[in-house]
Backbone bond lengths (Angstrom), bond angles and torsions (degrees), N, CA, C in turn:
res aa  C-N    CA-C-N  psi(-1)  N-CA   C-N-CA  omega(-1)  CA-C   N-CA-C  phi
1 M - - - 1.446 - - 1.528 108.40 -
2 T 1.306 115.33 132.87 1.462 119.26 -177.76 1.528 110.72 -78.61
3 E 1.312 114.43 162.94 1.463 120.32 177.23 1.532 110.51 -60.63
4 K 1.324 116.17 -36.85 1.464 121.11 178.84 1.528 110.83 -59.34
5 I 1.320 116.92 -46.03 1.466 121.14 -178.73 1.528 110.23 -70.95
6 E 1.323 117.90 -39.63 1.469 120.51 176.84 1.526 110.65 -58.66
7 T 1.312 116.55 -43.37 1.468 121.16 178.33 1.519 110.67 -64.80
8 L 1.316 116.61 -42.32 1.467 121.33 178.99 1.526 110.62 -61.48
9 L 1.324 117.44 -43.33 1.462 120.65 179.52 1.526 111.45 -63.49
10 K 1.316 116.81 -41.83 1.473 119.92 176.70 1.521 110.14 -60.04
11 E 1.319 115.51 -42.44 1.471 120.73 -179.38 1.531 110.75 -61.66
12 V 1.329 117.54 -49.49 1.470 119.92 -176.01 1.517 111.93 -70.56
13 H 1.331 117.83 -28.38 1.469 120.45 176.99 1.523 111.14 -71.71
14 A 1.321 116.14 -31.34 1.469 120.53 179.41 1.526 111.40 -74.58
15 G 1.319 116.51 -25.20 1.460 121.32 -179.62 1.521 110.93 117.37
16 I 1.327 114.90 131.54 1.465 120.79 -178.97 1.524 109.62 -132.59
17 S 1.312 114.37 160.62 1.463 120.34 176.75 1.528 109.89 -77.24
18 H 1.312 115.22 164.64 1.462 120.01 176.35 1.534 110.00 -61.87
19 E 1.322 116.60 -37.25 1.465 120.83 179.58 1.527 110.59 -63.33
20 R 1.333 116.38 -42.21 1.466 120.19 179.34 1.528 110.18 -66.62
21 F 1.331 117.13 -38.22 1.461 120.99 176.14 1.528 109.65 -58.24
22 E 1.326 116.51 -43.91 1.468 120.45 179.34 1.520 111.45 -63.49
23 E 1.336 117.47 -38.75 1.465 120.74 177.22 1.530 110.62 -61.44
24 I 1.320 115.55 -44.82 1.463 120.11 179.49 1.527 109.72 -64.38
25 Y 1.319 116.75 -42.95 1.467 120.67 178.53 1.530 110.86 -61.42
26 N 1.323 116.74 -42.58 1.468 120.07 -179.60 1.528 111.36 -63.28
27 E 1.314 117.30 -38.49 1.471 120.26 177.10 1.523 110.09 -67.18
28 F 1.325 117.16 -42.58 1.462 121.50 176.21 1.527 109.90 -58.08
29 N 1.305 116.62 -46.89 1.460 122.04 -179.03 1.533 111.26 -62.69
30 R 1.329 117.48 -39.73 1.462 121.63 177.75 1.528 110.33 -62.58
31 L 1.329 115.87 -43.63 1.459 119.90 179.12 1.528 111.34 -62.09
32 V 1.330 116.24 -44.26 1.453 120.61 -176.89 1.531 111.60 -71.09
33 C 1.318 116.75 -45.01 1.468 120.58 -171.69 1.528 114.17 -88.04
34 T 1.307 117.80 -32.10 1.458 120.58 -174.60 1.529 111.95 -108.12
35 T 1.314 116.45 -57.39 1.463 119.81 -174.54 1.522 111.23 -64.63
36 R 1.323 117.58 -40.94 1.467 120.27 179.29 1.536 110.39 -59.29
37 F 1.328 116.81 -40.00 1.461 121.23 177.93 1.529 110.61 -65.43
38 E 1.336 116.79 -42.51 1.461 120.60 178.93 1.525 110.97 -61.07
39 V 1.322 116.30 -40.82 1.466 120.83 178.37 1.528 109.89 -62.66
40 S 1.309 115.96 -45.26 1.457 120.87 179.61 1.528 111.41 -59.00
41 E 1.315 116.41 -43.07 1.469 121.42 177.71 1.529 111.06 -62.69
42 K 1.321 116.44 -41.16 1.470 121.19 -179.94 1.532 110.75 -64.98
43 I 1.332 116.44 -41.37 1.461 120.44 178.37 1.525 110.23 -64.54
44 S 1.318 116.55 -43.80 1.469 120.38 179.42 1.524 111.08 -61.00
45 A 1.326 116.82 -44.23 1.463 120.61 179.50 1.526 110.66 -63.29
46 A 1.318 116.89 -39.34 1.467 120.70 179.83 1.524 111.05 -68.18
47 R 1.329 117.03 -35.93 1.470 120.37 178.01 1.524 111.19 -62.24
48 E 1.308 115.88 -35.43 1.466 120.63 -178.91 1.532 112.24 -66.80
49 L 1.327 116.41 -17.02 1.462 120.21 179.50 1.518 112.03 -75.60
50 G 1.325 116.67 -11.39 1.462 119.30 175.64 1.507 113.88 108.11
51 D 1.311 115.74 -143.20 1.462 126.63 -174.08 1.532 112.91 -35.81
52 L 1.324 116.19 106.07 1.463 120.87 -177.96 1.522 112.39 -72.05
53 A 1.316 117.31 -24.10 1.462 120.83 -179.47 1.525 111.95 -66.73
54 N 1.311 117.05 -29.70 1.469 121.75 -178.84 1.526 110.35 -123.68
55 N 1.315 115.65 48.22 1.453 120.35 -174.20 1.529 109.74 -126.61
56 P 1.333 117.91 94.52 1.468 119.80 -177.60 1.537 112.71 -63.93
57 E 1.328 116.90 -29.11 1.469 119.38 178.41 1.528 110.50 -65.29
58 Y 1.324 115.71 -40.66 1.466 120.55 178.04 1.531 109.89 -65.77
59 D 1.323 116.84 -43.83 1.464 120.98 179.31 1.527 110.95 -60.13
60 K 1.320 117.11 -43.40 1.471 121.39 178.71 1.524 110.74 -63.68
61 A 1.315 116.86 -42.40 1.462 120.98 -179.41 1.524 110.76 -64.87
62 K 1.326 117.49 -41.50 1.467 120.89 179.11 1.528 110.74 -67.32
63 E 1.327 116.56 -36.93 1.465 120.69 176.51 1.527 109.99 -63.92
64 W 1.326 116.42 -43.19 1.460 121.70 177.13 1.532 109.74 -61.30
65 Q 1.322 116.13 -42.05 1.465 120.38 179.22 1.534 110.72 -59.80
66 R 1.329 117.13 -45.11 1.466 120.43 178.96 1.528 110.92 -60.93
67 A 1.318 116.78 -42.58 1.460 120.99 -179.85 1.535 110.83 -64.73
68 V 1.316 116.88 -42.98 1.470 121.07 -179.97 1.523 110.26 -65.37
69 E 1.321 117.38 -44.42 1.468 120.45 179.98 1.526 111.34 -64.66
70 D 1.324 117.27 -37.12 1.467 120.42 175.37 1.527 110.87 -63.85
71 E 1.333 115.71 -41.35 1.458 119.71 179.60 1.527 111.05 -67.04
72 I 1.319 117.30 -40.88 1.462 121.31 176.75 1.527 109.79 -59.39
73 A 1.324 116.62 -45.65 1.473 120.52 179.34 1.527 110.77 -61.29
74 G 1.320 116.70 -40.23 1.462 120.56 178.62 1.517 111.99 -64.96
75 Y 1.318 116.89 -43.35 1.468 120.72 178.14 1.525 110.52 -65.57
76 R 1.330 116.88 -40.27 1.476 120.45 178.22 1.530 109.87 -60.42
77 K 1.320 116.07 -45.14 1.469 121.20 179.03 1.526 110.17 -61.76
78 A 1.329 116.58 -44.01 1.465 120.34 -179.88 1.525 111.15 -62.37
79 L 1.321 116.84 -42.48 1.460 119.45 179.69 1.530 111.37 -66.25
80 N 1.318 116.60 -38.91 1.464 120.11 179.82 1.516 113.19 -69.01
81 E 1.327 116.13 -30.33 1.466 120.50 -175.84 1.522 113.28 -101.96
82 A 1.326 116.94 1.87 1.476 120.69 -175.46 1.526 111.04 -63.13
83 K 1.305 113.36 138.32 1.455 121.26 173.23 1.526 106.25 -106.64
84 V 1.334 114.44 103.71 1.467 119.92 -176.73 1.529 108.32 -89.02
85 I 1.307 114.49 127.16 1.467 121.54 -179.32 1.528 108.33 -104.07
86 S 1.297 115.92 127.01 1.477 119.98 -179.65 1.512 111.54 -78.47
């Protein structure tokens, strides 16, 4: 878990406004709908370069994918555990 997600979890456990919840949701949605697609495109382009065993572009894309998926999981957890204060 990254420091960013750890901080986010502390924030949502302490209590956040509805507006802040929406900001977090919008970032989660951007990651799922936009960034995930960009990662997929990058992986596909790297695959077209050939030999995956010796393909630094593919390795970078897969590393990016792992980071994005970890961040998505962190945002999902934060949204599920958020304590929204009216």
